All heavy atoms as TSV, in Angstrom:
chain	resi	resn	atom	element	x	y	z
A	1	GLU	N	N	4.819	-20.854	-9.103
A	1	GLU	CA	C	5.845	-21.498	-9.891
A	1	GLU	C	C	7.233	-21.005	-9.459
A	1	GLU	O	O	8.151	-21.805	-9.320
A	1	GLU	CB	C	5.606	-21.207	-11.372
A	1	GLU	CG	C	6.532	-21.951	-12.288
A	1	GLU	CD	C	6.205	-21.680	-13.754
A	1	GLU	OE1	O	5.037	-21.839	-14.139
A	1	GLU	OE2	O	7.117	-21.289	-14.466
A	2	VAL	N	N	7.347	-19.701	-9.249
A	2	VAL	CA	C	8.626	-19.121	-8.818
A	2	VAL	C	C	9.021	-19.673	-7.458
A	2	VAL	O	O	10.168	-20.064	-7.242
A	2	VAL	CB	C	8.542	-17.578	-8.777
A	2	VAL	CG1	C	9.751	-16.971	-8.104
A	2	VAL	CG2	C	8.383	-17.017	-10.178
A	3	LEU	N	N	8.070	-19.718	-6.539
A	3	LEU	CA	C	8.377	-20.217	-5.193
A	3	LEU	C	C	8.659	-21.710	-5.192
A	3	LEU	O	O	9.522	-22.178	-4.458
A	3	LEU	CB	C	7.228	-19.889	-4.238
A	3	LEU	CG	C	7.028	-18.411	-3.946
A	3	LEU	CD1	C	5.844	-18.214	-3.019
A	3	LEU	CD2	C	8.275	-17.790	-3.364
A	4	ALA	N	N	7.950	-22.467	-6.012
A	4	ALA	CA	C	8.191	-23.910	-6.097
A	4	ALA	C	C	9.591	-24.185	-6.630
A	4	ALA	O	O	10.297	-25.060	-6.122
A	4	ALA	CB	C	7.145	-24.572	-6.977
A	5	ALA	N	N	10.008	-23.436	-7.636
A	5	ALA	CA	C	11.355	-23.605	-8.192
A	5	ALA	C	C	12.410	-23.220	-7.162
A	5	ALA	O	O	13.420	-23.905	-6.999
A	5	ALA	CB	C	11.513	-22.774	-9.457
A	6	TYR	N	N	12.160	-22.135	-6.428
A	6	TYR	CA	C	13.119	-21.691	-5.429
A	6	TYR	C	C	13.199	-22.692	-4.276
A	6	TYR	O	O	14.283	-22.956	-3.745
A	6	TYR	CB	C	12.745	-20.299	-4.906
A	6	TYR	CG	C	13.737	-19.777	-3.908
A	6	TYR	CD1	C	14.984	-19.340	-4.321
A	6	TYR	CD2	C	13.445	-19.742	-2.557
A	6	TYR	CE1	C	15.915	-18.884	-3.406
A	6	TYR	CE2	C	14.361	-19.288	-1.642
A	6	TYR	CZ	C	15.601	-18.864	-2.069
A	6	TYR	OH	O	16.523	-18.422	-1.160
A	7	GLU	N	N	12.068	-23.269	-3.897
A	7	GLU	CA	C	12.035	-24.221	-2.798
A	7	GLU	C	C	12.911	-25.438	-3.090
A	7	GLU	O	O	13.515	-26.017	-2.192
A	7	GLU	CB	C	10.582	-24.645	-2.526
A	7	GLU	CG	C	10.400	-25.448	-1.255
A	7	GLU	CD	C	10.483	-26.945	-1.479
A	7	GLU	OE1	O	10.271	-27.406	-2.615
A	7	GLU	OE2	O	10.770	-27.669	-0.521
A	8	ARG	N	N	13.023	-25.811	-4.335
A	8	ARG	CA	C	13.887	-26.938	-4.693
A	8	ARG	C	C	15.363	-26.607	-4.453
A	8	ARG	O	O	16.169	-27.492	-4.204
A	8	ARG	CB	C	13.657	-27.345	-6.146
A	8	ARG	CG	C	12.311	-28.036	-6.361
A	8	ARG	CD	C	12.188	-28.651	-7.741
A	8	ARG	NE	N	12.148	-27.663	-8.815
A	8	ARG	CZ	C	11.046	-27.052	-9.259
A	8	ARG	NH1	N	9.881	-27.307	-8.704
A	8	ARG	NH2	N	11.110	-26.191	-10.248
A	9	LEU	N	N	15.710	-25.321	-4.487
A	9	LEU	CA	C	17.096	-24.891	-4.291
A	9	LEU	C	C	17.403	-24.537	-2.839
A	9	LEU	O	O	18.530	-24.684	-2.386
A	9	LEU	CB	C	17.394	-23.672	-5.179
A	9	LEU	CG	C	17.198	-23.879	-6.674
A	9	LEU	CD1	C	17.320	-22.554	-7.402
A	9	LEU	CD2	C	18.191	-24.892	-7.209
A	10	ASP	N	N	16.418	-24.018	-2.139
A	10	ASP	CA	C	16.602	-23.554	-0.764
A	10	ASP	C	C	15.434	-24.080	0.072
A	10	ASP	O	O	14.500	-23.366	0.391
A	10	ASP	CB	C	16.652	-22.022	-0.749
A	10	ASP	CG	C	16.867	-21.434	0.638
A	10	ASP	OD1	O	17.238	-22.181	1.569
A	10	ASP	OD2	O	16.656	-20.210	0.793
A	11	ARG	N	N	15.483	-25.356	0.411
A	11	ARG	CA	C	14.359	-26.030	1.073
A	11	ARG	C	C	13.956	-25.407	2.402
A	11	ARG	O	O	12.805	-25.468	2.796
A	11	ARG	CB	C	14.674	-27.501	1.278
A	11	ARG	CG	C	14.744	-28.243	-0.026
A	11	ARG	CD	C	14.636	-29.740	0.200
A	11	ARG	NE	N	14.688	-30.460	-1.050
A	11	ARG	CZ	C	13.637	-30.670	-1.827
A	11	ARG	NH1	N	12.474	-30.215	-1.489
A	11	ARG	NH2	N	13.772	-31.343	-2.952
A	12	THR	N	N	14.877	-24.802	3.114
A	12	THR	CA	C	14.554	-24.215	4.413
A	12	THR	C	C	14.191	-22.735	4.308
A	12	THR	O	O	13.877	-22.113	5.309
A	12	THR	CB	C	15.740	-24.363	5.381
A	12	THR	OG1	O	16.860	-23.650	4.850
A	12	THR	CG2	C	16.090	-25.818	5.616
A	13	PHE	N	N	14.231	-22.203	3.113
A	13	PHE	CA	C	13.990	-20.774	2.886
A	13	PHE	C	C	14.890	-19.932	3.788
A	13	PHE	O	O	14.445	-18.975	4.410
A	13	PHE	CB	C	12.515	-20.410	3.083
A	13	PHE	CG	C	11.659	-20.857	1.937
A	13	PHE	CD1	C	11.048	-22.095	1.943
A	13	PHE	CD2	C	11.472	-20.046	0.834
A	13	PHE	CE1	C	10.266	-22.517	0.884
A	13	PHE	CE2	C	10.693	-20.451	-0.239
A	13	PHE	CZ	C	10.092	-21.695	-0.216
A	14	ALA	N	N	16.165	-20.311	3.841
A	14	ALA	CA	C	17.156	-19.588	4.630
A	14	ALA	C	C	17.531	-18.254	3.968
A	14	ALA	O	O	18.103	-17.389	4.613
A	14	ALA	CB	C	18.400	-20.436	4.814
A	15	LEU	N	N	17.216	-18.105	2.691
A	15	LEU	CA	C	17.450	-16.883	1.926
A	15	LEU	C	C	18.922	-16.455	1.909
A	15	LEU	O	O	19.257	-15.324	2.234
A	15	LEU	CB	C	16.564	-15.742	2.435
A	15	LEU	CG	C	15.079	-16.048	2.530
A	15	LEU	CD1	C	14.327	-14.878	3.145
A	15	LEU	CD2	C	14.483	-16.414	1.197
A	16	PRO	N	N	19.827	-17.358	1.491
A	16	PRO	CA	C	21.235	-16.978	1.399
A	16	PRO	C	C	21.448	-15.973	0.267
A	16	PRO	O	O	20.529	-15.686	-0.509
A	16	PRO	CB	C	21.941	-18.296	1.090
A	16	PRO	CG	C	20.917	-19.124	0.413
A	16	PRO	CD	C	19.598	-18.719	1.024
A	17	ASP	N	N	22.640	-15.467	0.170
A	17	ASP	CA	C	22.989	-14.493	-0.869
A	17	ASP	C	C	22.603	-15.045	-2.240
A	17	ASP	O	O	23.036	-16.134	-2.613
A	17	ASP	CB	C	24.491	-14.224	-0.808
A	17	ASP	CG	C	24.944	-13.146	-1.767
A	17	ASP	OD1	O	24.165	-12.742	-2.657
A	17	ASP	OD2	O	26.090	-12.695	-1.621
A	18	PRO	N	N	21.785	-14.296	-3.000
A	18	PRO	CA	C	21.356	-14.774	-4.314
A	18	PRO	C	C	22.507	-15.096	-5.267
A	18	PRO	O	O	22.366	-15.931	-6.150
A	18	PRO	CB	C	20.514	-13.620	-4.873
A	18	PRO	CG	C	20.062	-12.869	-3.684
A	18	PRO	CD	C	21.153	-13.030	-2.663
A	19	SER	N	N	23.652	-14.462	-5.077
A	19	SER	CA	C	24.781	-14.710	-5.975
A	19	SER	C	C	25.340	-16.122	-5.833
A	19	SER	O	O	26.122	-16.565	-6.668
A	19	SER	CB	C	25.895	-13.686	-5.751
A	19	SER	OG	O	26.467	-13.855	-4.478
A	20	THR	N	N	24.933	-16.847	-4.783
A	20	THR	CA	C	25.406	-18.211	-4.599
A	20	THR	C	C	24.609	-19.219	-5.434
A	20	THR	O	O	24.956	-20.388	-5.472
A	20	THR	CB	C	25.328	-18.631	-3.111
A	20	THR	OG1	O	23.970	-18.599	-2.680
A	20	THR	CG2	C	26.175	-17.717	-2.240
A	21	PHE	N	N	23.572	-18.760	-6.113
A	21	PHE	CA	C	22.742	-19.628	-6.925
A	21	PHE	C	C	23.160	-19.567	-8.389
A	21	PHE	O	O	23.774	-18.601	-8.826
A	21	PHE	CB	C	21.262	-19.231	-6.807
A	21	PHE	CG	C	20.688	-19.503	-5.447
A	21	PHE	CD1	C	20.660	-18.517	-4.484
A	21	PHE	CD2	C	20.182	-20.749	-5.127
A	21	PHE	CE1	C	20.135	-18.751	-3.229
A	21	PHE	CE2	C	19.656	-21.002	-3.872
A	21	PHE	CZ	C	19.633	-20.003	-2.915
A	22	GLU	N	N	22.799	-20.594	-9.127
A	22	GLU	CA	C	23.105	-20.657	-10.553
A	22	GLU	C	C	22.470	-19.491	-11.305
A	22	GLU	O	O	23.059	-18.940	-12.227
A	22	GLU	CB	C	22.616	-21.980	-11.129
A	22	GLU	CG	C	23.024	-22.201	-12.571
A	22	GLU	CD	C	22.601	-23.572	-13.057
A	22	GLU	OE1	O	22.818	-24.557	-12.333
A	22	GLU	OE2	O	22.050	-23.634	-14.162
A	23	ASP	N	N	21.248	-19.108	-10.917
A	23	ASP	CA	C	20.540	-17.984	-11.529
A	23	ASP	C	C	20.255	-16.945	-10.441
A	23	ASP	O	O	19.192	-16.964	-9.822
A	23	ASP	CB	C	19.242	-18.455	-12.179
A	23	ASP	CG	C	18.522	-17.363	-12.947
A	23	ASP	OD1	O	18.909	-16.182	-12.832
A	23	ASP	OD2	O	17.566	-17.703	-13.673
A	24	PRO	N	N	21.198	-16.021	-10.197
A	24	PRO	CA	C	21.041	-15.057	-9.111
A	24	PRO	C	C	19.808	-14.162	-9.250
A	24	PRO	O	O	19.179	-13.814	-8.265
A	24	PRO	CB	C	22.317	-14.219	-9.165
A	24	PRO	CG	C	23.284	-15.004	-9.959
A	24	PRO	CD	C	22.484	-15.880	-10.874
A	25	THR	N	N	19.443	-13.824	-10.475
A	25	THR	CA	C	18.288	-12.956	-10.688
A	25	THR	C	C	17.005	-13.654	-10.249
A	25	THR	O	O	16.168	-13.074	-9.556
A	25	THR	CB	C	18.181	-12.534	-12.162
A	25	THR	OG1	O	19.401	-11.899	-12.533
A	25	THR	CG2	C	17.030	-11.592	-12.399
A	26	ALA	N	N	16.835	-14.898	-10.637
A	26	ALA	CA	C	15.652	-15.666	-10.241
A	26	ALA	C	C	15.627	-15.868	-8.730
A	26	ALA	O	O	14.566	-15.784	-8.105
A	26	ALA	CB	C	15.622	-17.000	-10.964
A	27	ALA	N	N	16.781	-16.114	-8.132
A	27	ALA	CA	C	16.845	-16.298	-6.680
A	27	ALA	C	C	16.476	-15.007	-5.954
A	27	ALA	O	O	15.717	-15.039	-4.981
A	27	ALA	CB	C	18.240	-16.757	-6.264
A	28	ALA	N	N	16.973	-13.885	-6.427
A	28	ALA	CA	C	16.650	-12.595	-5.806
A	28	ALA	C	C	15.159	-12.300	-5.924
A	28	ALA	O	O	14.526	-11.818	-4.971
A	28	ALA	CB	C	17.464	-11.482	-6.446
A	29	ARG	N	N	14.578	-12.602	-7.074
A	29	ARG	CA	C	13.143	-12.391	-7.292
A	29	ARG	C	C	12.336	-13.277	-6.332
A	29	ARG	O	O	11.399	-12.810	-5.687
A	29	ARG	CB	C	12.793	-12.718	-8.738
A	29	ARG	CG	C	11.361	-12.473	-9.102
A	29	ARG	CD	C	11.073	-12.814	-10.547
A	29	ARG	NE	N	11.941	-12.095	-11.459
A	29	ARG	CZ	C	12.718	-12.670	-12.386
A	29	ARG	NH1	N	12.715	-13.968	-12.543
A	29	ARG	NH2	N	13.472	-11.935	-13.166
A	30	ALA	N	N	12.696	-14.521	-6.219
A	30	ALA	CA	C	11.985	-15.439	-5.329
A	30	ALA	C	C	12.132	-15.016	-3.867
A	30	ALA	O	O	11.166	-15.053	-3.106
A	30	ALA	CB	C	12.494	-16.863	-5.524
A	31	GLN	N	N	13.330	-14.584	-3.489
A	31	GLN	CA	C	13.545	-14.151	-2.116
A	31	GLN	C	C	12.732	-12.903	-1.796
A	31	GLN	O	O	12.185	-12.778	-0.697
A	31	GLN	CB	C	15.033	-13.913	-1.861
A	31	GLN	CG	C	15.823	-15.190	-1.797
A	31	GLN	CD	C	17.299	-14.957	-1.576
A	31	GLN	OE1	O	17.763	-13.819	-1.453
A	31	GLN	NE2	N	18.059	-16.035	-1.525
A	32	ALA	N	N	12.631	-11.980	-2.735
A	32	ALA	CA	C	11.810	-10.784	-2.526
A	32	ALA	C	C	10.353	-11.178	-2.336
A	32	ALA	O	O	9.651	-10.626	-1.476
A	32	ALA	CB	C	11.960	-9.822	-3.704
A	33	LEU	N	N	9.893	-12.134	-3.109
A	33	LEU	CA	C	8.518	-12.609	-3.001
A	33	LEU	C	C	8.291	-13.295	-1.651
A	33	LEU	O	O	7.280	-13.051	-0.982
A	33	LEU	CB	C	8.212	-13.561	-4.155
A	33	LEU	CG	C	6.778	-14.003	-4.318
A	33	LEU	CD1	C	5.841	-12.821	-4.517
A	33	LEU	CD2	C	6.665	-14.955	-5.502
A	34	VAL	N	N	9.217	-14.111	-1.223
A	34	VAL	CA	C	9.107	-14.784	0.081
A	34	VAL	C	C	9.038	-13.743	1.204
A	34	VAL	O	O	8.183	-13.826	2.093
A	34	VAL	CB	C	10.298	-15.745	0.327
A	34	VAL	CG1	C	10.358	-16.198	1.778
A	34	VAL	CG2	C	10.213	-16.937	-0.609
A	35	ARG	N	N	9.919	-12.756	1.139
A	35	ARG	CA	C	9.927	-11.720	2.186
A	35	ARG	C	C	8.608	-10.949	2.214
A	35	ARG	O	O	8.065	-10.664	3.268
A	35	ARG	CB	C	11.097	-10.768	1.977
A	35	ARG	CG	C	12.422	-11.371	2.346
A	35	ARG	CD	C	13.542	-10.339	2.235
A	35	ARG	NE	N	14.809	-10.951	2.502
A	35	ARG	CZ	C	15.671	-11.344	1.562
A	35	ARG	NH1	N	15.414	-11.131	0.291
A	35	ARG	NH2	N	16.808	-11.927	1.891
A	36	TYR	N	N	8.104	-10.599	1.040
A	36	TYR	CA	C	6.859	-9.838	0.969
A	36	TYR	C	C	5.678	-10.662	1.492
A	36	TYR	O	O	4.879	-10.181	2.293
A	36	TYR	CB	C	6.593	-9.379	-0.466
A	36	TYR	CG	C	5.317	-8.585	-0.603
A	36	TYR	CD1	C	5.210	-7.306	-0.065
A	36	TYR	CD2	C	4.214	-9.110	-1.253
A	36	TYR	CE1	C	4.045	-6.576	-0.168
A	36	TYR	CE2	C	3.037	-8.388	-1.367
A	36	TYR	CZ	C	2.962	-7.124	-0.824
A	36	TYR	OH	O	1.795	-6.411	-0.923
A	37	LEU	N	N	5.577	-11.897	1.052
A	37	LEU	CA	C	4.432	-12.721	1.428
A	37	LEU	C	C	4.504	-13.232	2.868
A	37	LEU	O	O	3.520	-13.757	3.380
A	37	LEU	CB	C	4.284	-13.895	0.455
A	37	LEU	CG	C	3.904	-13.496	-0.970
A	37	LEU	CD1	C	3.870	-14.726	-1.867
A	37	LEU	CD2	C	2.570	-12.760	-0.999
A	38	SER	N	N	5.648	-13.073	3.521
A	38	SER	CA	C	5.763	-13.529	4.903
A	38	SER	C	C	5.096	-12.555	5.879
A	38	SER	O	O	4.912	-12.884	7.045
A	38	SER	CB	C	7.225	-13.740	5.282
A	38	SER	OG	O	7.907	-12.504	5.317
A	39	HIS	N	N	4.709	-11.376	5.401
A	39	HIS	CA	C	4.005	-10.416	6.244
A	39	HIS	C	C	2.532	-10.791	6.339
A	39	HIS	O	O	1.974	-11.392	5.432
A	39	HIS	CB	C	4.146	-8.996	5.664
A	39	HIS	CG	C	5.538	-8.497	5.727
A	39	HIS	ND1	N	6.419	-8.662	4.704
A	39	HIS	CD2	C	6.205	-7.860	6.706
A	39	HIS	CE1	C	7.579	-8.137	5.046
A	39	HIS	NE2	N	7.483	-7.652	6.251
A	40	SER	N	N	1.923	-10.413	7.430
A	40	SER	CA	C	0.500	-10.664	7.618
A	40	SER	C	C	-0.303	-9.565	6.912
A	40	SER	O	O	0.000	-8.386	7.051
A	40	SER	CB	C	0.176	-10.676	9.110
A	40	SER	OG	O	-1.162	-11.018	9.308
A	41	PHE	N	N	-1.301	-9.965	6.158
A	41	PHE	CA	C	-2.142	-9.027	5.426
A	41	PHE	C	C	-3.562	-9.106	5.950
A	41	PHE	O	O	-4.050	-10.176	6.311
A	41	PHE	CB	C	-2.127	-9.350	3.922
A	41	PHE	CG	C	-0.771	-9.191	3.310
A	41	PHE	CD1	C	0.025	-10.309	3.089
A	41	PHE	CD2	C	-0.282	-7.952	2.968
A	41	PHE	CE1	C	1.287	-10.175	2.527
A	41	PHE	CE2	C	0.981	-7.805	2.414
A	41	PHE	CZ	C	1.766	-8.915	2.191
A	42	ARG	N	N	-4.256	-7.968	5.967
A	42	ARG	CA	C	-5.598	-7.876	6.541
A	42	ARG	C	C	-6.578	-8.936	6.026
A	42	ARG	O	O	-7.291	-9.527	6.831
A	42	ARG	CB	C	-6.169	-6.470	6.309
A	42	ARG	CG	C	-7.518	-6.235	6.900
A	42	ARG	CD	C	-7.544	-5.846	8.366
A	42	ARG	NE	N	-6.709	-4.705	8.634
A	42	ARG	CZ	C	-5.981	-4.572	9.742
A	42	ARG	NH1	N	-6.004	-5.494	10.661
A	42	ARG	NH2	N	-5.224	-3.525	9.939
A	43	PRO	N	N	-6.640	-9.237	4.729
A	43	PRO	CA	C	-7.618	-10.253	4.298
A	43	PRO	C	C	-7.410	-11.622	4.945
A	43	PRO	O	O	-8.323	-12.424	5.004
A	43	PRO	CB	C	-7.400	-10.352	2.783
A	43	PRO	CG	C	-6.779	-9.055	2.411
A	43	PRO	CD	C	-5.961	-8.645	3.605
A	44	PHE	N	N	-6.209	-11.879	5.461
A	44	PHE	CA	C	-5.898	-13.184	6.027
A	44	PHE	C	C	-5.746	-13.147	7.547
A	44	PHE	O	O	-5.422	-14.143	8.164
A	44	PHE	CB	C	-4.621	-13.732	5.392
A	44	PHE	CG	C	-4.649	-13.642	3.899
A	44	PHE	CD1	C	-3.856	-12.740	3.225
A	44	PHE	CD2	C	-5.523	-14.434	3.167
A	44	PHE	CE1	C	-3.910	-12.646	1.844
A	44	PHE	CE2	C	-5.583	-14.338	1.784
A	44	PHE	CZ	C	-4.775	-13.441	1.115
A	45	GLU	N	N	-6.009	-11.982	8.141
A	45	GLU	CA	C	-5.798	-11.797	9.572
A	45	GLU	C	C	-6.639	-12.766	10.405
A	45	GLU	O	O	-6.168	-13.301	11.407
A	45	GLU	CB	C	-6.126	-10.361	9.963
A	45	GLU	CG	C	-5.814	-10.013	11.394
A	45	GLU	CD	C	-6.036	-8.549	11.681
A	45	GLU	OE1	O	-6.944	-7.944	11.073
A	45	GLU	OE2	O	-5.300	-8.004	12.505
A	46	LEU	N	N	-7.859	-13.030	10.004
A	46	LEU	CA	C	-8.717	-13.931	10.780
A	46	LEU	C	C	-8.171	-15.347	10.801
A	46	LEU	O	O	-8.368	-16.090	11.755
A	46	LEU	CB	C	-10.138	-13.929	10.217
A	46	LEU	CG	C	-10.891	-12.613	10.371
A	46	LEU	CD1	C	-12.242	-12.706	9.670
A	46	LEU	CD2	C	-11.063	-12.245	11.837
A	47	ARG	N	N	-7.467	-15.737	9.763
A	47	ARG	CA	C	-6.913	-17.098	9.708
A	47	ARG	C	C	-5.616	-17.228	10.491
A	47	ARG	O	O	-5.306	-18.279	11.017
A	47	ARG	CB	C	-6.669	-17.510	8.264
A	47	ARG	CG	C	-7.949	-17.670	7.511
A	47	ARG	CD	C	-7.706	-18.089	6.119
A	47	ARG	NE	N	-8.988	-18.143	5.430
A	47	ARG	CZ	C	-9.188	-18.757	4.313
A	47	ARG	NH1	N	-8.208	-19.376	3.714
A	47	ARG	NH2	N	-10.375	-18.758	3.756
A	48	THR	N	N	-4.834	-16.152	10.528
A	48	THR	CA	C	-3.531	-16.234	11.184
A	48	THR	C	C	-3.547	-15.713	12.613
A	48	THR	O	O	-2.637	-15.991	13.379
A	48	THR	CB	C	-2.474	-15.428	10.403
A	48	THR	OG1	O	-2.852	-14.040	10.408
A	48	THR	CG2	C	-2.334	-15.933	8.982
A	49	ALA	N	N	-4.563	-14.922	12.969
A	49	ALA	CA	C	-4.682	-14.308	14.299
A	49	ALA	C	C	-3.487	-13.420	14.628
A	49	ALA	O	O	-3.142	-13.228	15.789
A	49	ALA	CB	C	-4.879	-15.379	15.370
A	50	GLU	N	N	-2.852	-12.874	13.594
A	50	GLU	CA	C	-1.739	-11.957	13.788
A	50	GLU	C	C	-2.150	-10.574	13.309
A	50	GLU	O	O	-2.898	-10.453	12.341
A	50	GLU	CB	C	-0.523	-12.414	12.980
A	50	GLU	CG	C	0.065	-13.719	13.436
A	50	GLU	CD	C	1.268	-14.126	12.601
A	50	GLU	OE1	O	1.882	-13.252	11.968
A	50	GLU	OE2	O	1.582	-15.317	12.584
A	51	PRO	N	N	-1.681	-9.510	13.975
A	51	PRO	CA	C	-1.976	-8.168	13.484
A	51	PRO	C	C	-1.495	-8.047	12.036
A	51	PRO	O	O	-0.444	-8.576	11.675
A	51	PRO	CB	C	-1.169	-7.255	14.399
A	51	PRO	CG	C	-0.890	-8.065	15.610
A	51	PRO	CD	C	-0.844	-9.500	15.148
A	52	ALA	N	N	-2.279	-7.361	11.240
A	52	ALA	CA	C	-1.966	-7.347	9.817
A	52	ALA	C	C	-1.911	-5.939	9.245
A	52	ALA	O	O	-2.492	-5.004	9.787
A	52	ALA	CB	C	-3.020	-8.152	9.065
A	53	ALA	N	N	-1.216	-5.840	8.117
A	53	ALA	CA	C	-1.171	-4.593	7.364
A	53	ALA	C	C	-2.479	-4.442	6.609
A	53	ALA	O	O	-3.043	-5.418	6.128
A	53	ALA	CB	C	-0.004	-4.621	6.390
A	54	ASP	N	N	-2.965	-3.224	6.516
A	54	ASP	CA	C	-4.210	-2.964	5.802
A	54	ASP	C	C	-3.907	-2.891	4.306
A	54	ASP	O	O	-3.672	-1.830	3.758
A	54	ASP	CB	C	-4.839	-1.670	6.303
A	54	ASP	CG	C	-6.280	-1.534	5.870
A	54	ASP	OD1	O	-6.873	-2.547	5.450
A	54	ASP	OD2	O	-6.811	-0.414	5.963
A	55	THR	N	N	-3.884	-4.041	3.671
A	55	THR	CA	C	-3.555	-4.160	2.249
A	55	THR	C	C	-4.701	-4.861	1.543
A	55	THR	O	O	-5.099	-5.953	1.929
A	55	THR	CB	C	-2.271	-4.992	2.065
A	55	THR	OG1	O	-1.230	-4.416	2.859
A	55	THR	CG2	C	-1.839	-5.048	0.621
A	56	SER	N	N	-5.214	-4.204	0.519
A	56	SER	CA	C	-6.310	-4.825	-0.225
A	56	SER	C	C	-5.759	-5.944	-1.105
A	56	SER	O	O	-4.571	-5.966	-1.450
A	56	SER	CB	C	-7.016	-3.790	-1.092
A	56	SER	OG	O	-6.146	-3.344	-2.112
A	57	ILE	N	N	-6.620	-6.873	-1.471
A	57	ILE	CA	C	-6.181	-7.979	-2.318
A	57	ILE	C	C	-5.674	-7.474	-3.671
A	57	ILE	O	O	-4.618	-7.927	-4.122
A	57	ILE	CB	C	-7.294	-9.039	-2.459
A	57	ILE	CG1	C	-7.458	-9.756	-1.112
A	57	ILE	CG2	C	-6.975	-10.038	-3.563
A	57	ILE	CD1	C	-8.559	-10.771	-1.060
A	58	PRO	N	N	-6.353	-6.512	-4.318
A	58	PRO	CA	C	-5.803	-6.000	-5.582
A	58	PRO	C	C	-4.400	-5.394	-5.417
A	58	PRO	O	O	-3.525	-5.596	-6.251
A	58	PRO	CB	C	-6.820	-4.947	-6.021
A	58	PRO	CG	C	-8.105	-5.392	-5.420
A	58	PRO	CD	C	-7.706	-5.979	-4.082
A	59	GLU	N	N	-4.180	-4.674	-4.311
A	59	GLU	CA	C	-2.857	-4.098	-4.061
A	59	GLU	C	C	-1.816	-5.200	-3.842
A	59	GLU	O	O	-0.696	-5.131	-4.357
A	59	GLU	CB	C	-2.907	-3.176	-2.843
A	59	GLU	CG	C	-1.583	-2.500	-2.538
A	59	GLU	CD	C	-1.640	-1.624	-1.293
A	59	GLU	OE1	O	-2.742	-1.313	-0.805
A	59	GLU	OE2	O	-0.558	-1.269	-0.817
A	60	LEU	N	N	-2.191	-6.212	-3.084
A	60	LEU	CA	C	-1.299	-7.339	-2.834
A	60	LEU	C	C	-0.917	-8.013	-4.156
A	60	LEU	O	O	0.259	-8.276	-4.408
A	60	LEU	CB	C	-1.989	-8.343	-1.905
A	60	LEU	CG	C	-1.173	-9.549	-1.513
A	60	LEU	CD1	C	-1.314	-9.779	-0.020
A	60	LEU	CD2	C	-1.621	-10.776	-2.253
A	61	LEU	N	N	-1.897	-8.256	-5.013
A	61	LEU	CA	C	-1.625	-8.900	-6.296
A	61	LEU	C	C	-0.778	-8.023	-7.210
A	61	LEU	O	O	0.106	-8.526	-7.902
A	61	LEU	CB	C	-2.936	-9.281	-6.986
A	61	LEU	CG	C	-3.761	-10.349	-6.270
A	61	LEU	CD1	C	-5.098	-10.546	-6.967
A	61	LEU	CD2	C	-3.003	-11.649	-6.150
A	62	ASP	N	N	-1.014	-6.711	-7.181
A	62	ASP	CA	C	-0.200	-5.798	-7.983
A	62	ASP	C	C	1.261	-5.823	-7.531
A	62	ASP	O	O	2.179	-5.847	-8.350
A	62	ASP	CB	C	-0.737	-4.372	-7.909
A	62	ASP	CG	C	-2.019	-4.161	-8.672
A	62	ASP	OD1	O	-2.354	-5.017	-9.537
A	62	ASP	OD2	O	-2.703	-3.135	-8.420
A	63	THR	N	N	1.467	-5.839	-6.228
A	63	THR	CA	C	2.832	-5.862	-5.691
A	63	THR	C	C	3.529	-7.173	-6.058
A	63	THR	O	O	4.697	-7.171	-6.459
A	63	THR	CB	C	2.832	-5.662	-4.171
A	63	THR	OG1	O	2.180	-4.419	-3.877
A	63	THR	CG2	C	4.249	-5.650	-3.618
A	64	VAL	N	N	2.819	-8.282	-5.942
A	64	VAL	CA	C	3.391	-9.580	-6.315
A	64	VAL	C	C	3.753	-9.579	-7.799
A	64	VAL	O	O	4.834	-10.028	-8.187
A	64	VAL	CB	C	2.427	-10.739	-5.972
A	64	VAL	CG1	C	2.864	-12.033	-6.629
A	64	VAL	CG2	C	2.332	-10.912	-4.470
A	65	GLU	N	N	2.882	-9.021	-8.613
A	65	GLU	CA	C	3.154	-8.953	-10.059
A	65	GLU	C	C	4.407	-8.121	-10.322
A	65	GLU	O	O	5.245	-8.494	-11.151
A	65	GLU	CB	C	1.956	-8.352	-10.784
A	65	GLU	CG	C	2.068	-8.402	-12.281
A	65	GLU	CD	C	0.802	-7.900	-12.950
A	65	GLU	OE1	O	-0.268	-8.475	-12.700
A	65	GLU	OE2	O	0.912	-6.928	-13.734
A	66	GLU	N	N	4.563	-6.997	-9.612
A	66	GLU	CA	C	5.757	-6.160	-9.780
A	66	GLU	C	C	7.009	-6.915	-9.354
A	66	GLU	O	O	8.052	-6.818	-10.024
A	66	GLU	CB	C	5.612	-4.888	-8.947
A	66	GLU	CG	C	4.606	-3.910	-9.493
A	66	GLU	CD	C	4.368	-2.731	-8.546
A	66	GLU	OE1	O	5.226	-2.502	-7.653
A	66	GLU	OE2	O	3.340	-2.078	-8.695
A	67	LEU	N	N	6.945	-7.641	-8.259
A	67	LEU	CA	C	8.104	-8.397	-7.785
A	67	LEU	C	C	8.508	-9.462	-8.795
A	67	LEU	O	O	9.699	-9.730	-9.000
A	67	LEU	CB	C	7.818	-9.051	-6.436
A	67	LEU	CG	C	7.743	-8.117	-5.242
A	67	LEU	CD1	C	7.233	-8.849	-4.013
A	67	LEU	CD2	C	9.101	-7.498	-4.963
A	68	LEU	N	N	7.539	-10.086	-9.426
A	68	LEU	CA	C	7.834	-11.127	-10.399
A	68	LEU	C	C	8.374	-10.556	-11.706
A	68	LEU	O	O	9.092	-11.238	-12.442
A	68	LEU	CB	C	6.588	-11.974	-10.680
A	68	LEU	CG	C	6.113	-12.835	-9.508
A	68	LEU	CD1	C	4.811	-13.512	-9.852
A	68	LEU	CD2	C	7.180	-13.837	-9.107
A	69	ALA	N	N	8.056	-9.300	-11.985
A	69	ALA	CA	C	8.492	-8.672	-13.236
A	69	ALA	C	C	9.912	-8.120	-13.134
A	69	ALA	O	O	10.539	-7.859	-14.162
A	69	ALA	CB	C	7.540	-7.564	-13.620
A	70	THR	N	N	10.423	-7.959	-11.933
A	70	THR	CA	C	11.764	-7.370	-11.779
A	70	THR	C	C	12.852	-8.373	-11.962
A	70	THR	O	O	12.699	-9.540	-11.937
A	70	THR	CB	C	11.932	-6.718	-10.384
A	70	THR	OG1	O	11.719	-7.694	-9.390
A	70	THR	CG2	C	10.997	-5.548	-10.237
């Protein structure tokens, strides 16, 4: 939901300064989530064929939850 709302504001995910948005806090939260999820994670390495960080799914979900709570 956060990413879908952000995508309507920044269709190219250029990640401009959050202060340029109507809701800077929501933009900063969405940008942090985009940056975090753009990394390759081990559970998805077989699908992306990119070297990945050794991150368990529970850890990944906990981090996403923390990013959304800030």
